C-alpha positions, 0 to 999 in steps of 0.5 A: 217342664224341665228344671235343668238350666242346661235344657234351656235354649241359648239366648240368640241361638234358637234358630241356629241350625244344629247338626242332628244325628241320623234318624233311627226310625221314620214314619213312612207316611210322613216322608211320603207326604213330604215328597208328595207336597214337594212334587204336587203342592209346592213351588219349591225348585226341582233339581235334576242330576245328570244321571236322570237325563242319561237314564231317560235315553233308555225309555221307549217312545211312549214313556219318553213322551210322558217324561218330556210332558212332566218336565215341561209341566214343572215350568220355572220350578225345574232347575238344571244345574249348570254342571249337569248341562256340562256333564250332559254335553260330555256324555249325550253323544256317546253310543252307550247313551244314545243306543243304551241296549245295542250290545244287550243281545250279544252279552246275553247270548254269551251268558245263555251259552254258558248256562247251556254248557254248564247244564250239559256238564253238571246235570244228569237224568236224575237232576232233570227228573228233579226239575220236572223233565222226563230226561236230560235231553228233554231238559236241554231241549226246553232250555234251548227253546227258552234261550231262543225266546230270551235272545229274540226279546233282547234283540227287539230291545237292542234294535236301534230306535234312533228316531225318538232319541234324536227327538229327545236330544232336540227336546233337551237342547231347548229345555236345558237352554231355557231351564239351566242355572246361570251359575258360572261353572268355571268359578264354581269348579275352582272353588270346589277344587280348593274345598274338595280334599278337605271335605273328602278327608273329613267325610263331609257330604257330598263327594267323599265317595268320589275321592279316588276318581281320576276325573270329575271328582268335584262334580257332586260338590259343584252341583250341591253348591249350585243348589245352595246358591240358587235357593239362597238367592231366590229365597227358597227354603225347600228343594227337591233333588232327583237323582239315582245316585244313592251313595252314602255321601248323599243319603242314608237309609234309616234303620227302621220305618214306621208303617201307616198302622204304627208297626215298626219294621226294618228298612228294606227297599220294598217295605220302605219304597226305597226311601232315602234321607239326605245326610244330616250335614247336608241338611244342616248346610242347606238350612244354614245357607237358606234359612229354610227347612231342608232338601228332599232327596228322591230317586226317579223311580219314587217320582214316577211311582207318584206321578202314575199313582191313582192314589196320589195323581188320579186325574193324570195317572193314565198320562204317566202309566206308560212311564210307570210301567217302563220303570216297573214301579210299584203298581197297586191293584187300582193302578193295575186296573187302570193300566189294563183298561187304558191299554185296551182301547176297545174296552175303554171306548165301550166304557166311554160310550156306556157305563162311564158316560156322563153329560153334565156331571160325573155324579151321573155315573153309577159307580156300582154298575161301573165296578160290575162292568169292570169286573166282567171285562177283566174276568180271569185277570189276576188282580185282587179286585176287593182291594181296588178303589173303583172311584179312583179307577173312574176318575183316572180313566173318565174324568 
């Protein structure tokens, strides 16, 4: 116990929010658990940024169906800021949103043509041999073949599929009407305009990174004010904000992360699973307005990785596997096994009728036989089977 009087809390100020310094090292497991709790086990509101809605127009039809299912599953937890609806209305009818890949093949063709021209000028026969080709002619032939393949893939991606995107527009029309915040954006925008320059000059989050923009400078600040007001009015002491905007005036990267086994390593997108923490001044402002613990910041990739994870969402993981694959989220060996069997209809049905069949209780299934059957069906597939949780595979596929 400290004997220093200065270490004692001031009378009446024990619960007053304090501005904290940025955290140097954080426990990856602890932060993951906070996100999981907010996502699956909490009634805290989930706020979506405009960029998340626009991002969803790039999804394929199966992934889009899973995305819409998740949004509906949030029920009243989902809160769409009024300013997000306003921004969505400004962008949703633009060609680059409704047909996000339309120009992909033509842009790619220009790059590939430049690569072929540069190869012809810069590389000779010796360079071709060094790359494993018998001659420069052989190298250029293989490059042309690869370029043709890549362009064909790009054309398939670029092909307009306005059908399911039109359905997504209809879905959003209803969802945003029902789940949009009732805040007065005219009043909010007026107040934000009066406050923005002072906050930006002092580098107070959010908005400082947008101070040079000619339009919509105050958008982030308005959304933030909506989050604060909504949580204060509804008595919510925690919120989850999903955004792909990872600018410095929203969040920061801790220098180090502590892994599950206690090893402390430098932050990297891969090692930290792109973990970002809300800036301290945002956290203090949230606590002051709501009296709660704080706000959790997550990108859509982090959310989808959890939804499609057999480790965290085993009973529903297959429902989000197409969404997880579409976002190229980190797939564990267990997830990869589930993806493979789920995408192989004949194999899945064989298991349903045979080794994974149960009538009254899942305990009827012999998991050792189930594992052996899976390994046999996937022979030759490059998955580290020894790292697979076969119990979670069964739960995800057949429970």
